[in-house]
MOPAC internal coordinates of N, CA, C and O (Angstrom, degrees):
PM7 1SCF
backbone

  N    0.0000 0     0.00 0     0.00 0    0    0    0
  C    1.4501 1     0.00 0     0.00 0    1    0    0
  C    1.5311 1   110.68 1     0.00 0    2    1    0
  O    1.2310 1   120.40 1   138.31 1    3    2    1
  N    1.3196 1   116.85 1   -41.69 1    3    2    1
  C    1.4633 1   121.30 1   179.14 1    5    3    2
  C    1.5222 1   109.80 1   -63.47 1    6    5    3
  O    1.2310 1   120.29 1   139.14 1    7    6    5
  N    1.3324 1   117.04 1   -40.86 1    7    6    5
  C    1.4607 1   121.31 1   178.91 1    9    7    6
  C    1.5313 1   110.41 1   -62.53 1   10    9    7
  O    1.2310 1   120.13 1   139.53 1   11   10    9
  N    1.3161 1   117.35 1   -40.47 1   11   10    9
  C    1.4626 1   121.61 1   179.01 1   13   11   10
  C    1.5272 1   110.56 1   -61.39 1   14   13   11
  O    1.2310 1   120.24 1   136.60 1   15   14   13
  N    1.3217 1   117.15 1   -43.40 1   15   14   13
  C    1.4717 1   121.20 1   179.88 1   17   15   14
  C    1.5176 1   110.51 1   -65.57 1   18   17   15
  O    1.2310 1   120.07 1   137.11 1   19   18   17
  N    1.3243 1   117.48 1   -42.89 1   19   18   17
  C    1.4694 1   120.99 1   177.94 1   21   19   18
  C    1.5166 1   110.88 1   -61.00 1   22   21   19
  O    1.2310 1   120.05 1   134.64 1   23   22   21
  N    1.3250 1   117.51 1   -45.36 1   23   22   21
  C    1.4580 1   121.26 1   179.58 1   25   23   22
  C    1.5299 1   111.26 1   -65.50 1   26   25   23
  O    1.2310 1   120.30 1   144.80 1   27   26   25
  N    1.3034 1   117.03 1   -35.20 1   27   26   25
  C    1.4631 1   120.38 1   178.24 1   29   27   26
  C    1.5216 1   110.73 1   -64.88 1   30   29   27
  O    1.2310 1   120.05 1   134.12 1   31   30   29
  N    1.3194 1   117.50 1   -45.88 1   31   30   29
  C    1.4589 1   120.37 1   177.99 1   33   31   30
  C    1.5229 1   111.33 1   -64.43 1   34   33   31
  O    1.2310 1   120.17 1   141.65 1   35   34   33
  N    1.3176 1   117.28 1   -38.35 1   35   34   33
  C    1.4651 1   120.88 1   178.27 1   37   35   34
  C    1.5309 1   110.35 1   -63.40 1   38   37   35
  O    1.2310 1   120.51 1   138.72 1   39   38   37
  N    1.3154 1   116.64 1   -41.28 1   39   38   37
  C    1.4628 1   120.47 1   178.73 1   41   39   38
  C    1.5243 1   110.70 1   -65.39 1   42   41   39
  O    1.2310 1   120.27 1   140.35 1   43   42   41
  N    1.3232 1   117.08 1   -39.65 1   43   42   41
  C    1.4574 1   119.99 1   177.82 1   45   43   42
  C    1.5220 1   111.67 1   -62.44 1   46   45   43
  O    1.2310 1   120.32 1   143.36 1   47   46   45
  N    1.3389 1   116.99 1   -36.64 1   47   46   45
  C    1.4595 1   120.43 1  -178.59 1   49   47   46
  C    1.5175 1   112.60 1   -76.59 1   50   49   47
  O    1.2310 1   119.78 1   146.14 1   51   50   49
  N    1.3332 1   118.03 1   -33.86 1   51   50   49
  C    1.4594 1   119.53 1  -171.71 1   53   51   50
  C    1.5268 1   114.73 1  -105.19 1   54   53   51
  O    1.2310 1   119.17 1   144.54 1   55   54   53
  N    1.3127 1   119.19 1   -35.46 1   55   54   53
  C    1.4686 1   120.89 1  -171.15 1   57   55   54
  C    1.5165 1   114.85 1  -102.83 1   58   57   55
  O    1.2310 1   119.48 1   164.36 1   59   58   57
  N    1.3208 1   118.61 1   -15.64 1   59   58   57
  C    1.4604 1   121.20 1  -177.65 1   61   59   58
  C    1.5128 1   108.86 1   -91.62 1   62   61   59
  O    1.2310 1   120.79 1   -48.12 1   63   62   61
  N    1.3369 1   116.09 1   131.88 1   63   62   61
  C    1.4646 1   119.59 1   174.89 1   65   63   62
  C    1.5215 1   108.15 1   -96.34 1   66   65   63
  O    1.2310 1   121.01 1   -63.44 1   67   66   65
  N    1.3078 1   115.68 1   116.56 1   67   66   65
  C    1.4517 1   121.66 1  -177.53 1   69   67   66
  C    1.5189 1   109.51 1   -89.48 1   70   69   67
  O    1.2310 1   119.60 1   -35.68 1   71   70   69
  N    1.3309 1   118.37 1   144.32 1   71   70   69
  C    1.4675 1   119.76 1   178.06 1   73   71   70
  C    1.5275 1   110.82 1   -71.21 1   74   73   71
  O    1.2310 1   121.52 1   -21.07 1   75   74   73
  N    1.3220 1   114.70 1   158.93 1   75   74   73
  C    1.4626 1   118.64 1   175.50 1   77   75   74
  C    1.5248 1   108.91 1   -71.62 1   78   77   75
  O    1.2310 1   121.05 1   -12.87 1   79   78   77
  N    1.3315 1   115.60 1   167.13 1   79   78   77
  C    1.4644 1   119.70 1  -179.30 1   81   79   78
  C    1.5317 1   110.47 1   -61.35 1   82   81   79
  O    1.2310 1   120.27 1   137.04 1   83   82   81
  N    1.3257 1   117.10 1   -42.96 1   83   82   81
  C    1.4695 1   120.83 1  -179.19 1   85   83   82
  C    1.5272 1   110.82 1   -65.42 1   86   85   83
  O    1.2310 1   120.28 1   138.05 1   87   86   85
  N    1.3167 1   117.06 1   -41.95 1   87   86   85
  C    1.4571 1   120.07 1   178.77 1   89   87   86
  C    1.5309 1   111.02 1   -65.92 1   90   89   87
  O    1.2310 1   120.31 1   141.43 1   91   90   89
  N    1.3105 1   117.01 1   -38.57 1   91   90   89
  C    1.4602 1   120.99 1   177.12 1   93   91   90
  C    1.5226 1   111.87 1   -62.56 1   94   93   91
  O    1.2310 1   120.48 1   139.18 1   95   94   93
  N    1.3333 1   116.69 1   -40.82 1   95   94   93
  C    1.4617 1   120.57 1   177.83 1   97   95   94
  C    1.5270 1   110.66 1   -66.14 1   98   97   95
  O    1.2310 1   120.20 1   138.00 1   99   98   97
  N    1.3274 1   117.23 1   -42.00 1   99   98   97
  C    1.4618 1   121.22 1  -179.75 1  101   99   98
  C    1.5202 1   110.17 1   -63.47 1  102  101   99
  O    1.2310 1   120.31 1   135.99 1  103  102  101
  N    1.3191 1   117.01 1   -44.01 1  103  102  101
  C    1.4579 1   120.67 1   179.21 1  105  103  102
  C    1.5260 1   111.63 1   -66.08 1  106  105  103
  O    1.2310 1   120.45 1   145.35 1  107  106  105
  N    1.3312 1   116.74 1   -34.65 1  107  106  105
  C    1.4597 1   120.23 1   177.55 1  109  107  106
  C    1.5245 1   110.59 1   -64.52 1  110  109  107
  O    1.2310 1   120.13 1   141.10 1  111  110  109
  N    1.3232 1   117.35 1   -38.90 1  111  110  109
  C    1.4658 1   120.81 1   177.85 1  113  111  110
  C    1.5188 1   110.11 1   -65.89 1  114  113  111
  O    1.2310 1   120.23 1   138.46 1  115  114  113
  N    1.3267 1   117.17 1   -41.54 1  115  114  113
  C    1.4621 1   120.58 1   178.49 1  117  115  114
  C    1.5294 1   110.36 1   -60.92 1  118  117  115
  O    1.2310 1   120.25 1   134.75 1  119  118  117
  N    1.3139 1   117.12 1   -45.25 1  119  118  117
  C    1.4611 1   121.27 1   179.86 1  121  119  118
  C    1.5322 1   110.47 1   -64.60 1  122  121  119
  O    1.2310 1   119.95 1   138.23 1  123  122  121
  N    1.3271 1   117.70 1   -41.77 1  123  122  121
  C    1.4688 1   121.10 1  -179.75 1  125  123  122
  C    1.5278 1   110.78 1   -63.83 1  126  125  123
  O    1.2310 1   120.10 1   135.28 1  127  126  125
  N    1.3292 1   117.42 1   -44.72 1  127  126  125
  C    1.4675 1   120.92 1  -179.93 1  129  127  126
  C    1.5242 1   109.93 1   -64.36 1  130  129  127
  O    1.2310 1   120.03 1   134.32 1  131  130  129
  N    1.3250 1   117.55 1   -45.68 1  131  130  129
  C    1.4595 1   120.44 1   178.95 1  133  131  130
  C    1.5216 1   110.78 1   -61.19 1  134  133  131
  O    1.2310 1   119.96 1   138.78 1  135  134  133
  N    1.3234 1   117.68 1   -41.22 1  135  134  133
  C    1.4650 1   121.08 1   179.96 1  137  135  134
  C    1.5227 1   111.17 1   -63.54 1  138  137  135
  O    1.2310 1   120.32 1   138.18 1  139  138  137
  N    1.3182 1   117.00 1   -41.82 1  139  138  137
  C    1.4659 1   120.52 1   178.93 1  141  139  138
  C    1.5210 1   110.45 1   -65.42 1  142  141  139
  O    1.2310 1   120.01 1   134.51 1  143  142  141
  N    1.3323 1   117.59 1   -45.49 1  143  142  141
  C    1.4649 1   120.70 1   179.41 1  145  143  142
  C    1.5243 1   111.37 1   -63.02 1  146  145  143
  O    1.2310 1   120.27 1   137.98 1  147  146  145
  N    1.3195 1   117.09 1   -42.02 1  147  146  145
  C    1.4552 1   121.30 1  -179.79 1  149  147  146
  C    1.5294 1   110.69 1   -65.31 1  150  149  147
  O    1.2310 1   120.27 1   138.19 1  151  150  149
  N    1.3333 1   117.10 1   -41.81 1  151  150  149
  C    1.4581 1   119.65 1   179.42 1  153  151  150
  C    1.5278 1   111.01 1   -66.97 1  154  153  151
  O    1.2310 1   119.71 1   144.08 1  155  154  153
  N    1.3317 1   118.17 1   -35.92 1  155  154  153
  C    1.4659 1   120.39 1   176.13 1  157  155  154
  C    1.5227 1   111.24 1   -66.47 1  158  157  155
  O    1.2310 1   119.99 1   142.05 1  159  158  157
  N    1.3317 1   117.62 1   -37.95 1  159  158  157
  C    1.4628 1   121.13 1   177.55 1  161  159  158
  C    1.5280 1   110.23 1   -64.68 1  162  161  159
  O    1.2310 1   120.00 1   135.88 1  163  162  161
  N    1.3109 1   117.60 1   -44.12 1  163  162  161
  C    1.4606 1   121.44 1   178.85 1  165  163  162
  C    1.5321 1   109.96 1   -63.51 1  166  165  163
  O    1.2310 1   120.22 1   137.85 1  167  166  165
  N    1.3322 1   117.18 1   -42.15 1  167  166  165
  C    1.4578 1   121.14 1   178.13 1  169  167  166
  C    1.5320 1   110.26 1   -61.27 1  170  169  167
  O    1.2310 1   120.10 1   136.78 1  171  170  169
  N    1.3276 1   117.41 1   -43.22 1  171  170  169
  C    1.4565 1   120.89 1   179.46 1  173  171  170
  C    1.5155 1   112.26 1   -63.22 1  174  173  171
  O    1.2310 1   120.23 1   134.40 1  175  174  173
  N    1.3129 1   117.17 1   -45.60 1  175  174  173
  C    1.4671 1   121.04 1   178.56 1  177  175  174
  C    1.5220 1   110.04 1   -63.40 1  178  177  175
  O    1.2310 1   120.27 1   138.48 1  179  178  177
  N    1.3193 1   117.08 1   -41.52 1  179  178  177
  C    1.4651 1   120.98 1   178.86 1  181  179  178
  C    1.5301 1   110.53 1   -62.65 1  182  181  179
  O    1.2310 1   120.30 1   138.59 1  183  182  181
  N    1.3162 1   117.03 1   -41.41 1  183  182  181
  C    1.4612 1   120.56 1   179.08 1  185  183  182
  C    1.5224 1   111.54 1   -62.94 1  186  185  183
  O    1.2310 1   120.22 1   139.08 1  187  186  185
  N    1.3204 1   117.18 1   -40.92 1  187  186  185
  C    1.4615 1   121.21 1   177.78 1  189  187  186
  C    1.5239 1   110.06 1   -63.02 1  190  189  187
  O    1.2310 1   119.92 1   134.48 1  191  190  189
  N    1.3205 1   117.75 1   -45.52 1  191  190  189
  C    1.4620 1   120.78 1   179.04 1  193  191  190
  C    1.5244 1   112.19 1   -62.99 1  194  193  191
  O    1.2310 1   120.20 1   142.09 1  195  194  193
  N    1.3245 1   117.23 1   -37.91 1  195  194  193
  C    1.4646 1   120.56 1   178.18 1  197  195  194
  C    1.5271 1   109.59 1   -61.94 1  198  197  195
  O    1.2310 1   120.38 1   135.36 1  199  198  197
  N    1.3208 1   116.89 1   -44.64 1  199  198  197
  C    1.4619 1   120.49 1   179.62 1  201  199  198
  C    1.5273 1   111.25 1   -64.84 1  202  201  199
  O    1.2310 1   120.23 1   136.92 1  203  202  201
  N    1.3294 1   117.16 1   -43.08 1  203  202  201
  C    1.4599 1   120.31 1   180.00 1  205  203  202
  C    1.5233 1   111.55 1   -63.80 1  206  205  203
  O    1.2310 1   120.26 1   137.41 1  207  206  205
  N    1.3005 1   117.10 1   -42.59 1  207  206  205
  C    1.4695 1   120.58 1   179.58 1  209  207  206
  C    1.5322 1   110.10 1   -67.97 1  210  209  207
  O    1.2310 1   120.43 1   140.80 1  211  210  209
  N    1.3282 1   116.79 1   -39.20 1  211  210  209
  C    1.4674 1   119.66 1   177.43 1  213  211  210
  C    1.5200 1   110.67 1   -62.76 1  214  213  211
  O    1.2310 1   119.76 1   136.82 1  215  214  213
  N    1.3224 1   118.07 1   -43.18 1  215  214  213
  C    1.4644 1   121.23 1   177.51 1  217  215  214
  C    1.5203 1   111.05 1   -63.08 1  218  217  215
  O    1.2310 1   120.31 1   135.70 1  219  218  217
  N    1.3060 1   117.01 1   -44.30 1  219  218  217
  C    1.4648 1   121.46 1  -178.36 1  221  219  218
  C    1.5207 1   110.80 1   -61.47 1  222  221  219
  O    1.2310 1   120.50 1   128.97 1  223  222  221
  N    1.3354 1   116.66 1   -51.03 1  223  222  221
  C    1.4548 1   119.27 1  -178.59 1  225  223  222
  C    1.5197 1   112.05 1   -73.97 1  226  225  223
  O    1.2310 1   119.70 1   158.56 1  227  226  225
  N    1.3387 1   118.17 1   -21.44 1  227  226  225
  C    1.4531 1   121.03 1   174.99 1  229  227  226
  C    1.5220 1   111.06 1   -68.63 1  230  229  227
  O    1.2310 1   120.08 1   144.63 1  231  230  229
  N    1.3366 1   117.46 1   -35.37 1  231  230  229
  C    1.4631 1   121.23 1   178.31 1  233  231  230
  C    1.5266 1   112.15 1   -71.93 1  234  233  231
  O    1.2310 1   120.69 1   150.83 1  235  234  233
  N    1.3342 1   116.29 1   -29.17 1  235  234  233
  C    1.4636 1   120.13 1  -177.99 1  237  235  234
  C    1.5219 1   109.84 1   -71.88 1  238  237  235
  O    1.2310 1   119.95 1   139.65 1  239  238  237
  N    1.3303 1   117.71 1   -40.35 1  239  238  237
  C    1.4749 1   120.33 1  -176.30 1  241  239  238
  C    1.4572 1   108.78 1   -79.01 1  242  241  239
  O    1.2310 1   120.10 1   180.00 1  243  242  241

């Protein structure tokens, strides 16, 4: 197990190409914007479903 951890850290240091600081910041902004847009879309769809279900059950009572 110790050997596996050592090899994993060695691979991270030698074989992984890390993004530059500027590229990391740019990608973080892209992820943040996408997350906000996606959450707003989910909120909108949820709001529509709430209204539809309220109308449906309002007609039943």
